[in-house]
N, CA, C and O atoms as a GROMACS GRO file, in nm:
protein
  384
    1MET      N    1  -0.445  -4.768  -5.146
    1MET     CA    2  -0.469  -4.761  -4.998
    1MET      C    3  -0.376  -4.862  -4.939
    1MET      O    4  -0.369  -4.976  -4.986
    2ALA      N    5  -0.302  -4.824  -4.833
    2ALA     CA    6  -0.210  -4.906  -4.761
    2ALA      C    7  -0.296  -5.006  -4.684
    2ALA      O    8  -0.407  -4.980  -4.639
    3PRO      N    9  -0.229  -5.131  -4.672
    3PRO     CA   10  -0.301  -5.251  -4.608
    3PRO      C   11  -0.351  -5.212  -4.472
    3PRO      O   12  -0.462  -5.248  -4.435
    4VAL      N   13  -0.267  -5.132  -4.389
    4VAL     CA   14  -0.302  -5.103  -4.257
    4VAL      C   15  -0.423  -5.004  -4.246
    4VAL      O   16  -0.510  -5.015  -4.159
    5VAL      N   17  -0.422  -4.907  -4.340
    5VAL     CA   18  -0.528  -4.815  -4.355
    5VAL      C   19  -0.666  -4.889  -4.394
    5VAL      O   20  -0.773  -4.861  -4.338
    6ALA      N   21  -0.654  -4.981  -4.490
    6ALA     CA   22  -0.771  -5.057  -4.523
    6ALA      C   23  -0.825  -5.148  -4.416
    6ALA      O   24  -0.946  -5.170  -4.406
    7LEU      N   25  -0.737  -5.198  -4.337
    7LEU     CA   26  -0.773  -5.288  -4.228
    7LEU      C   27  -0.837  -5.200  -4.119
    7LEU      O   28  -0.939  -5.238  -4.061
    8ASP      N   29  -0.777  -5.080  -4.090
    8ASP     CA   30  -0.844  -4.984  -3.992
    8ASP      C   31  -0.982  -4.941  -4.036
    8ASP      O   32  -1.072  -4.927  -3.953
    9TYR      N   33  -1.000  -4.919  -4.166
    9TYR     CA   34  -1.132  -4.878  -4.219
    9TYR      C   35  -1.240  -4.999  -4.203
    9TYR      O   36  -1.358  -4.977  -4.176
   10GLU      N   37  -1.188  -5.126  -4.223
   10GLU     CA   38  -1.279  -5.227  -4.222
   10GLU      C   39  -1.325  -5.251  -4.072
   10GLU      O   40  -1.441  -5.276  -4.040
   11ILE      N   41  -1.221  -5.241  -3.987
   11ILE     CA   42  -1.254  -5.256  -3.838
   11ILE      C   43  -1.358  -5.151  -3.788
   11ILE      O   44  -1.453  -5.180  -3.716
   12ALA      N   45  -1.330  -5.028  -3.834
   12ALA     CA   46  -1.427  -4.916  -3.801
   12ALA      C   47  -1.562  -4.940  -3.855
   12ALA      O   48  -1.661  -4.904  -3.792
   13GLN      N   49  -1.569  -4.999  -3.968
   13GLN     CA   50  -1.700  -5.031  -4.032
   13GLN      C   51  -1.772  -5.138  -3.947
   13GLN      O   52  -1.891  -5.127  -3.917
   14GLU      N   53  -1.702  -5.234  -3.912
   14GLU     CA   54  -1.752  -5.347  -3.835
   14GLU      C   55  -1.796  -5.295  -3.697
   14GLU      O   56  -1.905  -5.329  -3.652
   15GLN      N   57  -1.718  -5.215  -3.630
   15GLN     CA   58  -1.750  -5.161  -3.500
   15GLN      C   59  -1.885  -5.074  -3.512
   15GLN      O   60  -1.968  -5.077  -3.421
   16ALA      N   61  -1.902  -4.999  -3.623
   16ALA     CA   62  -2.015  -4.918  -3.637
   16ALA      C   63  -2.141  -5.007  -3.660
   16ALA      O   64  -2.247  -4.987  -3.600
   17SER      N   65  -2.122  -5.104  -3.750
   17SER     CA   66  -2.231  -5.206  -3.777
   17SER      C   67  -2.276  -5.278  -3.639
   17SER      O   68  -2.394  -5.288  -3.605
   18THR      N   69  -2.174  -5.322  -3.570
   18THR     CA   70  -2.215  -5.390  -3.436
   18THR      C   71  -2.278  -5.293  -3.341
   18THR      O   72  -2.365  -5.333  -3.264
   19LEU      N   73  -2.240  -5.172  -3.342
   19LEU     CA   74  -2.301  -5.074  -3.243
   19LEU      C   75  -2.439  -5.050  -3.284
   19LEU      O   76  -2.528  -5.042  -3.199
   20GLY      N   77  -2.463  -5.036  -3.413
   20GLY     CA   78  -2.608  -5.013  -3.460
   20GLY      C   79  -2.687  -5.135  -3.432
   20GLY      O   80  -2.799  -5.120  -3.382
   21ARG      N   81  -2.643  -5.255  -3.459
   21ARG     CA   82  -2.726  -5.381  -3.429
   21ARG      C   83  -2.753  -5.393  -3.276
   21ARG      O   84  -2.863  -5.432  -3.237
   22LEU      N   85  -2.652  -5.359  -3.190
   22LEU     CA   86  -2.667  -5.377  -3.054
   22LEU      C   87  -2.771  -5.258  -2.999
   22LEU      O   88  -2.852  -5.280  -2.909
   23GLY      N   89  -2.758  -5.139  -3.061
   23GLY     CA   90  -2.859  -5.040  -3.024
   23GLY      C   91  -2.995  -5.074  -3.061
   23GLY      O   92  -3.088  -5.038  -2.988
   24ARG      N   93  -3.017  -5.142  -3.169
   24ARG     CA   94  -3.150  -5.181  -3.210
   24ARG      C   95  -3.203  -5.294  -3.108
   24ARG      O   96  -3.320  -5.293  -3.067
   25ALA      N   97  -3.113  -5.386  -3.072
   25ALA     CA   98  -3.152  -5.492  -2.975
   25ALA      C   99  -3.184  -5.423  -2.845
   25ALA      O  100  -3.282  -5.462  -2.782
   26LEU      N  101  -3.110  -5.324  -2.799
   26LEU     CA  102  -3.139  -5.249  -2.674
   26LEU      C  103  -3.283  -5.193  -2.691
   26LEU      O  104  -3.370  -5.215  -2.607
   27GLU      N  105  -3.304  -5.122  -2.801
   27GLU     CA  106  -3.435  -5.059  -2.810
   27GLU      C  107  -3.545  -5.158  -2.812
   27GLU      O  108  -3.647  -5.130  -2.749
   28ALA      N  109  -3.537  -5.272  -2.880
   28ALA     CA  110  -3.635  -5.381  -2.874
   28ALA      C  111  -3.666  -5.438  -2.737
   28ALA      O  112  -3.781  -5.454  -2.698
   29ALA      N  113  -3.556  -5.467  -2.664
   29ALA     CA  114  -3.562  -5.516  -2.523
   29ALA      C  115  -3.634  -5.415  -2.437
   29ALA      O  116  -3.723  -5.452  -2.359
   30LEU      N  117  -3.598  -5.291  -2.448
   30LEU     CA  118  -3.666  -5.184  -2.368
   30LEU      C  119  -3.813  -5.166  -2.410
   30LEU      O  120  -3.900  -5.145  -2.325
   31ALA      N  121  -3.838  -5.174  -2.531
   31ALA     CA  122  -3.980  -5.167  -2.576
   31ALA      C  123  -4.061  -5.279  -2.520
   31ALA      O  124  -4.170  -5.259  -2.467
   32ALA      N  125  -4.002  -5.405  -2.531
   32ALA     CA  126  -4.076  -5.526  -2.479
   32ALA      C  127  -4.110  -5.506  -2.327
   32ALA      O  128  -4.221  -5.530  -2.280
   33LEU      N  129  -4.007  -5.461  -2.260
   33LEU     CA  130  -4.031  -5.429  -2.112
   33LEU      C  131  -4.146  -5.324  -2.090
   33LEU      O  132  -4.234  -5.344  -2.007
   34SER      N  133  -4.141  -5.217  -2.164
   34SER     CA  134  -4.237  -5.108  -2.151
   34SER      C  135  -4.368  -5.153  -2.198
   34SER      O  136  -4.466  -5.104  -2.141
   35SER      N  137  -4.388  -5.242  -2.295
   35SER     CA  138  -4.515  -5.294  -2.335
   35SER      C  139  -4.578  -5.380  -2.230
   35SER      O  140  -4.699  -5.378  -2.207
   36HIS      N  141  -4.493  -5.455  -2.170
   36HIS     CA  142  -4.532  -5.549  -2.061
   36HIS      C  143  -4.588  -5.465  -1.938
   36HIS      O  144  -4.692  -5.500  -1.884
   37ASP      N  145  -4.522  -5.363  -1.900
   37ASP     CA  146  -4.562  -5.277  -1.798
   37ASP      C  147  -4.686  -5.191  -1.828
   37ASP      O  148  -4.769  -5.164  -1.741
   38MET      N  149  -4.692  -5.149  -1.956
   38MET     CA  150  -4.812  -5.071  -1.988
   38MET      C  151  -4.941  -5.158  -2.004
   38MET      O  152  -5.053  -5.109  -1.992
   39ALA      N  153  -4.919  -5.286  -2.033
   39ALA     CA  154  -5.032  -5.374  -2.036
   39ALA      C  155  -5.091  -5.406  -1.901
   39ALA      O  156  -5.198  -5.465  -1.888
   40GLY      N  157  -5.017  -5.364  -1.800
   40GLY     CA  158  -5.066  -5.388  -1.659
   40GLY      C  159  -5.051  -5.530  -1.619
   40GLY      O  160  -5.121  -5.575  -1.529
   41LEU      N  161  -4.960  -5.606  -1.683
   41LEU     CA  162  -4.945  -5.746  -1.654
   41LEU      C  163  -4.868  -5.757  -1.508
   41LEU      O  164  -4.791  -5.670  -1.467
   42PRO      N  165  -4.895  -5.863  -1.444
   42PRO     CA  166  -4.830  -5.871  -1.310
   42PRO      C  167  -4.680  -5.878  -1.312
   42PRO      O  168  -4.627  -5.924  -1.412
   43GLY      N  169  -4.609  -5.838  -1.215
   43GLY     CA  170  -4.472  -5.838  -1.203
   43GLY      C  171  -4.421  -5.977  -1.176
   43GLY      O  172  -4.369  -5.999  -1.066
   44ASP      N  173  -4.431  -6.067  -1.260
   44ASP     CA  174  -4.408  -6.203  -1.240
   44ASP      C  175  -4.265  -6.244  -1.309
   44ASP      O  176  -4.183  -6.158  -1.341
   45GLY      N  177  -4.244  -6.379  -1.327
   45GLY     CA  178  -4.130  -6.416  -1.384
   45GLY      C  179  -4.101  -6.376  -1.522
   45GLY      O  180  -3.985  -6.365  -1.562
   46ALA      N  181  -4.209  -6.352  -1.603
   46ALA     CA  182  -4.189  -6.291  -1.736
   46ALA      C  183  -4.132  -6.159  -1.723
   46ALA      O  184  -4.044  -6.124  -1.801
   47ARG      N  185  -4.173  -6.082  -1.633
   47ARG     CA  186  -4.124  -5.946  -1.628
   47ARG      C  187  -3.976  -5.948  -1.587
   47ARG      O  188  -3.893  -5.874  -1.640
   48ARG      N  189  -3.947  -6.036  -1.489
   48ARG     CA  190  -3.798  -6.048  -1.454
   48ARG      C  191  -3.716  -6.084  -1.565
   48ARG      O  192  -3.603  -6.037  -1.576
   49GLU      N  193  -3.770  -6.175  -1.658
   49GLU     CA  194  -3.693  -6.210  -1.768
   49GLU      C  195  -3.677  -6.095  -1.873
   49GLU      O  196  -3.576  -6.085  -1.942
   50LEU      N  197  -3.782  -6.008  -1.881
   50LEU     CA  198  -3.761  -5.896  -1.970
   50LEU      C  199  -3.668  -5.798  -1.914
   50LEU      O  200  -3.597  -5.732  -1.990
   51VAL      N  201  -3.663  -5.784  -1.778
   51VAL     CA  202  -3.559  -5.685  -1.717
   51VAL      C  203  -3.426  -5.754  -1.742
   51VAL      O  204  -3.332  -5.683  -1.778
   52GLN      N  205  -3.407  -5.881  -1.728
   52GLN     CA  206  -3.277  -5.942  -1.754
   52GLN      C  207  -3.233  -5.924  -1.897
   52GLN      O  208  -3.118  -5.892  -1.924
   53GLN      N  209  -3.328  -5.946  -1.993
   53GLN     CA  210  -3.286  -5.924  -2.131
   53GLN      C  211  -3.250  -5.781  -2.158
   53GLN      O  212  -3.150  -5.754  -2.225
   54ALA      N  213  -3.323  -5.695  -2.111
   54ALA     CA  214  -3.289  -5.544  -2.134
   54ALA      C  215  -3.162  -5.510  -2.067
   54ALA      O  216  -3.084  -5.434  -2.124
   55SER      N  217  -3.133  -5.562  -1.946
   55SER     CA  218  -3.002  -5.531  -1.881
   55SER      C  219  -2.884  -5.597  -1.954
   55SER      O  220  -2.773  -5.544  -1.953
   56GLU      N  221  -2.907  -5.708  -2.014
   56GLU     CA  222  -2.800  -5.771  -2.084
   56GLU      C  223  -2.774  -5.698  -2.226
   56GLU      O  224  -2.661  -5.686  -2.273
   57ALA      N  225  -2.881  -5.655  -2.282
   57ALA     CA  226  -2.880  -5.575  -2.413
   57ALA      C  227  -2.800  -5.444  -2.382
   57ALA      O  228  -2.714  -5.402  -2.458
   58LEU      N  229  -2.832  -5.386  -2.271
   58LEU     CA  230  -2.766  -5.268  -2.233
   58LEU      C  231  -2.615  -5.284  -2.210
   58LEU      O  232  -2.533  -5.202  -2.252
   59TRP      N  233  -2.582  -5.397  -2.138
   59TRP     CA  234  -2.448  -5.427  -2.109
   59TRP      C  235  -2.374  -5.441  -2.233
   59TRP      O  236  -2.269  -5.377  -2.246
   60TYR      N  237  -2.420  -5.521  -2.334
   60TYR     CA  238  -2.352  -5.543  -2.462
   60TYR      C  239  -2.337  -5.406  -2.531
   60TYR      O  240  -2.226  -5.379  -2.578
   61PHE      N  241  -2.430  -5.322  -2.542
   61PHE     CA  242  -2.427  -5.198  -2.604
   61PHE      C  243  -2.319  -5.110  -2.536
   61PHE      O  244  -2.234  -5.055  -2.605
   62ILE      N  245  -2.321  -5.099  -2.410
   62ILE     CA  246  -2.224  -5.018  -2.338
   62ILE      C  247  -2.082  -5.065  -2.362
   62ILE      O  248  -1.990  -4.987  -2.384
   63VAL      N  249  -2.069  -5.205  -2.358
   63VAL     CA  250  -1.924  -5.254  -2.386
   63VAL      C  251  -1.883  -5.216  -2.535
   63VAL      O  252  -1.770  -5.175  -2.559
   64GLN      N  253  -1.971  -5.228  -2.624
   64GLN     CA  254  -1.934  -5.204  -2.762
   64GLN      C  255  -1.902  -5.048  -2.779
   64GLN      O  256  -1.810  -5.007  -2.850
   65ARG      N  257  -1.978  -4.978  -2.716
   65ARG     CA  258  -1.946  -4.830  -2.719
   65ARG      C  259  -1.807  -4.799  -2.661
   65ARG      O  260  -1.730  -4.723  -2.719
   66GLU      N  261  -1.778  -4.856  -2.550
   66GLU     CA  262  -1.650  -4.843  -2.499
   66GLU      C  263  -1.540  -4.888  -2.580
   66GLU      O  264  -1.433  -4.828  -2.575
   67ALA      N  265  -1.558  -4.997  -2.661
   67ALA     CA  266  -1.457  -5.045  -2.754
   67ALA      C  267  -1.448  -4.940  -2.862
   67ALA      O  268  -1.344  -4.935  -2.928
   68CYS      N  269  -1.546  -4.857  -2.888
   68CYS     CA  270  -1.533  -4.757  -3.000
   68CYS      C  271  -1.479  -4.623  -2.933
   68CYS      O  272  -1.472  -4.520  -2.999
   69GLY      N  273  -1.442  -4.629  -2.801
   69GLY     CA  274  -1.384  -4.507  -2.750
   69GLY      C  275  -1.494  -4.409  -2.678
   69GLY      O  276  -1.461  -4.299  -2.633
   70LEU      N  277  -1.622  -4.457  -2.672
   70LEU     CA  278  -1.720  -4.384  -2.607
   70LEU      C  279  -1.742  -4.436  -2.457
   70LEU      O  280  -1.816  -4.530  -2.430
   71ARG      N  281  -1.677  -4.372  -2.374
   71ARG     CA  282  -1.671  -4.418  -2.233
   71ARG      C  283  -1.776  -4.382  -2.141
   71ARG      O  284  -1.792  -4.449  -2.039
   72ASP      N  285  -1.858  -4.270  -2.170
   72ASP     CA  286  -1.956  -4.228  -2.080
   72ASP      C  287  -2.090  -4.293  -2.105
   72ASP      O  288  -2.149  -4.274  -2.211
   73PRO      N  289  -2.140  -4.369  -2.012
   73PRO     CA  290  -2.272  -4.436  -2.038
   73PRO      C  291  -2.394  -4.338  -2.017
   73PRO      O  292  -2.505  -4.366  -2.061
   74ARG      N  293  -2.371  -4.234  -1.956
   74ARG     CA  294  -2.490  -4.138  -1.927
   74ARG      C  295  -2.575  -4.105  -2.048
   74ARG      O  296  -2.698  -4.113  -2.041
   75PRO      N  297  -2.512  -4.067  -2.163
   75PRO     CA  298  -2.598  -4.036  -2.276
   75PRO      C  299  -2.688  -4.161  -2.322
   75PRO      O  300  -2.800  -4.142  -2.370
   76VAL      N  301  -2.642  -4.274  -2.307
   76VAL     CA  302  -2.713  -4.392  -2.342
   76VAL      C  303  -2.840  -4.406  -2.244
   76VAL      O  304  -2.954  -4.427  -2.286
   77ILE      N  305  -2.809  -4.392  -2.119
   77ILE     CA  306  -2.913  -4.405  -2.010
   77ILE      C  307  -3.023  -4.296  -2.037
   77ILE      O  308  -3.143  -4.324  -2.032
   78ARG      N  309  -2.977  -4.176  -2.064
   78ARG     CA  310  -3.070  -4.070  -2.088
   78ARG      C  311  -3.143  -4.085  -2.221
   78ARG      O  312  -3.266  -4.078  -2.225
   79ASP      N  313  -3.069  -4.104  -2.332
   79ASP     CA  314  -3.130  -4.109  -2.469
   79ASP      C  315  -3.224  -4.226  -2.489
   79ASP      O  316  -3.327  -4.214  -2.555
   80TYR      N  317  -3.190  -4.334  -2.435
   80TYR     CA  318  -3.270  -4.459  -2.450
   80TYR      C  319  -3.378  -4.475  -2.339
   80TYR      O  320  -3.459  -4.568  -2.343
   81ARG      N  321  -3.376  -4.379  -2.236
   81ARG     CA  322  -3.466  -4.376  -2.128
   81ARG      C  323  -3.459  -4.515  -2.057
   81ARG      O  324  -3.561  -4.579  -2.034
   82VAL      N  325  -3.341  -4.558  -2.024
   82VAL     CA  326  -3.322  -4.686  -1.947
   82VAL      C  327  -3.380  -4.668  -1.809
   82VAL      O  328  -3.349  -4.574  -1.737
   83PRO      N  329  -3.461  -4.759  -1.775
   83PRO     CA  330  -3.516  -4.760  -1.631
   83PRO      C  331  -3.399  -4.794  -1.532
   83PRO      O  332  -3.308  -4.871  -1.563
   84ALA      N  333  -3.407  -4.733  -1.416
   84ALA     CA  334  -3.302  -4.754  -1.307
   84ALA      C  335  -3.283  -4.902  -1.279
   84ALA      O  336  -3.173  -4.951  -1.256
   85GLU      N  337  -3.399  -4.972  -1.284
   85GLU     CA  338  -3.391  -5.116  -1.258
   85GLU      C  339  -3.311  -5.190  -1.364
   85GLU      O  340  -3.234  -5.280  -1.333
   86VAL      N  341  -3.328  -5.158  -1.475
   86VAL     CA  342  -3.240  -5.216  -1.590
   86VAL      C  343  -3.092  -5.177  -1.570
   86VAL      O  344  -3.003  -5.262  -1.571
   87TYR      N  345  -3.069  -5.050  -1.552
   87TYR     CA  346  -2.937  -5.004  -1.536
   87TYR      C  347  -2.865  -5.073  -1.406
   87TYR      O  348  -2.747  -5.107  -1.406
   88GLY      N  349  -2.943  -5.085  -1.309
   88GLY     CA  350  -2.886  -5.147  -1.184
   88GLY      C  351  -2.848  -5.296  -1.202
   88GLY      O  352  -2.763  -5.348  -1.130
   89ARG      N  353  -2.913  -5.363  -1.300
   89ARG     CA  354  -2.881  -5.505  -1.328
   89ARG      C  355  -2.781  -5.524  -1.437
   89ARG      O  356  -2.741  -5.636  -1.468
   90MET      N  357  -2.742  -5.415  -1.495
   90MET     CA  358  -2.644  -5.426  -1.611
   90MET      C  359  -2.517  -5.503  -1.566
   90MET      O  360  -2.452  -5.467  -1.468
   91GLY      N  361  -2.486  -5.607  -1.639
   91GLY     CA  362  -2.370  -5.682  -1.613
   91GLY      C  363  -2.389  -5.796  -1.515
   91GLY      O  364  -2.305  -5.886  -1.506
   92ALA      N  365  -2.495  -5.793  -1.446
   92ALA     CA  366  -2.540  -5.912  -1.353
   92ALA      C  367  -2.594  -6.015  -1.438
   92ALA      O  368  -2.667  -5.992  -1.534
   93ARG      N  369  -2.554  -6.134  -1.399
   93ARG     CA  370  -2.591  -6.267  -1.461
   93ARG      C  371  -2.671  -6.352  -1.364
   93ARG      O  372  -2.634  -6.366  -1.248
   94THR      N  373  -2.778  -6.406  -1.411
   94THR     CA  374  -2.859  -6.492  -1.323
   94THR      C  375  -2.839  -6.641  -1.373
   94THR      O  376  -2.833  -6.665  -1.494
   95PRO      N  377  -2.829  -6.734  -1.283
   95PRO     CA  378  -2.812  -6.869  -1.330
   95PRO      C  379  -2.943  -6.916  -1.410
   95PRO      O  380  -3.054  -6.886  -1.366
   96ARG      N  381  -2.931  -6.982  -1.516
   96ARG     CA  382  -3.033  -7.025  -1.596
   96ARG      C  383  -3.068  -7.167  -1.577
   96ARG      O  384  -3.158  -7.218  -1.644
   0.00000   0.00000   0.00000
């Protein structure tokens, strides 16, 4: 195998691995937000933090997908059932 082909293969493997890891992180963040909401807990600072975490996970996942050539975020929003509130905050940073 030529060195360039081997390198391309390793890069593709790493991109796929990262995409999978970020997808699982997005699922976990969305599940935590959903659990909070289903528990009927008040919309307090904890919920704001969960929305922030989910929007950040979504941002990372979308950026990695784009790096893999997948430019349309709509399938992610639909398939992961991303709330509009999370999608609307994607990419926004709050001071810590």
